[in-house]
N, C-alpha and C positions, 0 to 999 in steps of 0.2 A: 237761450229761449224762457218764458215766461207761462206759466200753470196757472194760477191764482186766477184773474180775474177776465172780464170778458173782450173778446179781442176790438171793439171798438173804442177800447179806455185805455186802448195803449195808443192809440193814430199819436196825437198829438204830445206824449211821454219821448215815444221814440224816434219824431220830425225834432223836438225842442233838448231835447239832453243825448240821445243816445244814438245819433246824427244816422236817424234810421233802417239800426242795424238792431233792433229789438223787437222780439218776430213771439208770437203767439201759438202754444201748441193744440189752444182748447176749441173743440169744438164750438161754434153760435151756444148749440143745445144742450151744453154741459152748462150753462149761466143763461137759463131763460127770464126775458123785462118783468121786471114787478111791474105789474100790472094795480091800477087802479093809481093812477099818477100821470095824466100823461104830457107823454116826454116830445117834445117840440120836430124832435126827427127819430121815425121809427126805427132808422140800421145804424143809433146813437145811443148807447146808453147814459147820455152824459146831457146838462143842462146848468145853464151861469141865468141866473132870478137876478137880474139887477133890481137894488131896492134900495129908493137914496133915500135911509134909518137920518140916525143920525148916534155920534159914539161920545159916552161920557167915562172920565174917568172915573174913580171907584179903590177903595179899597187898592193905592198904589197897581192900579190894573185898569186892566179898559173897556165897559159893555155897550150895547150899542141895542136898548131898544123894540127896536124894531123890527134886527132879525132877529129879535127869538120870539116872539110874534113863530112870520110869518115861520120857523124850525117848527115851533110849534103844531102849529094847523099842519103841515105837511105832514106830519107825523099823527098827532087827528085824524090827515084826513086816512092816510092809508089803514090804519086800523078800523079805523069805520067799514074800510071796505074787506076787511077780512085778512088778506089777500100775502099781509108780508108780520111775522109775528118781530114780538116787541128786543126775542135775539137778537133778530137779524138786522137789526137798526142800529148805527153808530153817531156821531156826534160826531164832529170836527169841528175846533176852534182853538184863534192862537192865544188868546188870554185868557185864566182862572176865570176874570168876575163875569165873564161872559158864559166862559161853565159852571162854575157855580149859579149863574142867573136860570142857564138855562135848566139843566139839571130841577132850583125850584119847579120851572111852571111845570116837569113832567107831572113832581110831585104833584102841584094843585089837581092837575087835569085826569090822575089815579084814583084820591079823592071826589074827586066829583062823577067819572065813567071806573069805578072797576073794572067793573067787565073787558073794558077792553084790555086792559091789564092784564085779566085773568088774573085776578085778582078775587077770595073771599071780602068779608064784613071783617074777621080777621082780623086777614090781613093788615086792611085799610086800620085795625086801630093800630096795629104795632108797626106803621109808616113811621119813618121817622128822617132827618133831610141828607142821612150819613147811604139809606139804602139807593141801590145804582137802579132803577128799573128801567130803563133804556142808557146804553156806556159810551159817556161824553163824558169826553177831555177834553186836554193840549195838545198840538202838532208833535208837538216835542214829545208824550208822554205813549203818541198811539203807534211811533216807527216802529213796525216789526207785524199789528193786526191789522185784521180786516176782517168787513161782514158784508153779506149779503148787498146792502142799502147803507155807502156815509151821504148823510146832511156836514156840510161845511162852513158854516161861518164866519165873513170872512171880520168883520166887527168895522174894521177902520173905511170913518166913514166924515171925509171934515174937509171945509175949504183951500187949507194950505196942502193940501198932498201929501199928509207925514203916512206913512204907510208903516213903519214902526216892524214890526220882526216877519211881516211879508215883502220887503225886503230886498231876502235873500229866496234865490228861486226859488234851492232844493225845498225854500214849504208848500209852495203851489205844485213839485213834482209830490212830493208826500201827499197832499190834496185827494189829488186824482187819481192817487195808486192806493187808495184804501177800501177800496168797491169793488166786488167780485161782480154783484150785480147791477150798478147803478150809481153815479154818482148827482147828487142834487149842491149846487154851489148858491148858495149867497152873497151878498159882495154891492160894494155902490162901488160900480165901472169907473164913476168918472174921475174917482178919487185910488182908485191901484192901476188907474191906464199911464199911470205916471213912472209905475218899473216895468223893464225892457217887457223882462218876463210876459208879466201879465197884459201888457201894450200886444206879445206878441199870441198871446192864446186870446186875447178878446178879438183880433181876426179872425184867426181859425177858427169860432167858435161862433162867429157873423158871421162865413161862409162858406164855417156849416148848419146852420138856422140851430143853434141852442143857443144863445145870446137871445135869450126875452126878458121884457121889462115885466115890473108884477105888476097883475089885473087885477 
């Protein structure tokens, strides 16, 4: 029995990883829906957004600039709506290069729109690349942590079906289970679907209307 996340976020993990034995004792109202985002299925606090990006090797790691853009757009949209605080958002990704690039872009946005991040003029002058405005980290380092909203960037997008770290099905479970009130996943379905766990997840997501294309 779990008491952390909204019940809808345990549906797929329970079916796929725990033989239907993962139960939740948390009432629906204990984790209210995050407003300001168009959840495709109001009953589920999850969405996978298919983004046909492109991966790049960078500093012995991998990054995906298109997914960085989408992650940043979602964060800024939510902050402008004022329905969630910066400290309630977490971004998770398998690769350090993506982790660093997202942090850099969030800092750039904070310099442009300090009020959305709760920053003063003095705060802006003291911003540096090591300041963590939004909790952005790799999947492996996020184990044991959670946030009201988790945004997951899968990174891998290639024609050869290379999935790297995401080959391990446990990382999919980790990505889904870190958000208490909502999980927004971003990635390339065509690349990830070569892995059995991801293929099953996409089948489930389609049947529950939570797999959408980037508009």
